[in-house]
N, C-alpha and C positions, 0 to 999 in steps of 0.2 A: 605694522600699524603704530607701534609705540614711537618709532622715530618720527613718523609723520605727525603724530599728536604733539610731540615735544617741539617740533619745528613750527607747528601752528600756534602753540602756546607762546613761543618766542616771538612769532609774528604779531600776536595780539599785543604783547608788551611793547614791541617796537612801534606799532601803530598808535598805542596810547601815548607814548613819548612824543611821537610826531604831532599828534593832535594837540597835546599840551603846548608844544613849540609854536604851532600856528595860533593857538589862543593867546599866547604871550605876544606874538606879532600883531594880532588884531588889537589887543589892548594898547600896545605901543602906537599903532596907527591912529587909534582914536585920540590918544593924548596929543599926537602930532598933527591931528586933523587931516590926515592923509586917507580920505575916505575911499578913493579908488583902489589903493593897495589893500585896505581893509576888506573891501568887497572881494578881491581876489582870494584872500585867505579864507573868508567865509565860504565861498564857493568850493574851494579846495577841500575844506573839512566836510562840507555837506555832501558834495557829489562823489567824492572818491574815498576819503579816509573813513568816514562813518559807514559807508556802504561795505567797504572791505572788512572793517571790524565786525560788522553785523554778520557777514557771511562766515568769517572764521569762527565766531562764537557759535553760530548755527551748526557748522561742520562738527565742532567738538561736542555739541549737544549740551552746552553749559546752561543749566537752569539757574535763574536767580541773578544772573549777571546783568544788571540794569545800567551798565556804563554807557551804552549807546543812548539810552533815554536821558541820562544825566547830561551827556555831551550835547544832545539835541536841545534840551531846555536851556543850557548855558549859551549855546549858539544863538538861540532865539532871542535871549535877553540882549546879547551884543548886537544882533541884527536890528533890534528895535532901537537901541541906543544910538545907532548911526543913521537911523531913518530908512532902513531898507525894508521892503516887504518881502514876503516869502518867495515871490516869483521873479525877482530881479536877478 
């Protein structure tokens, strides 16, 4: 079980890095006014990366890790800045 927990912890860190990478790409797309590509990155974060992060945190039973909430709030701000609603 210890090996599995360590692997999941590494997976969480890896997901956080990938999420940050996508946030950088979204911000770059906003500056370049490339809304379609920004939409892709928003959907990628929202539908797959945050869900995977949430599941891994739940598996480990980590209490008080509110990184998913923080990422969702940050994503919502970016979504509003490019004029997307939640269901696009």
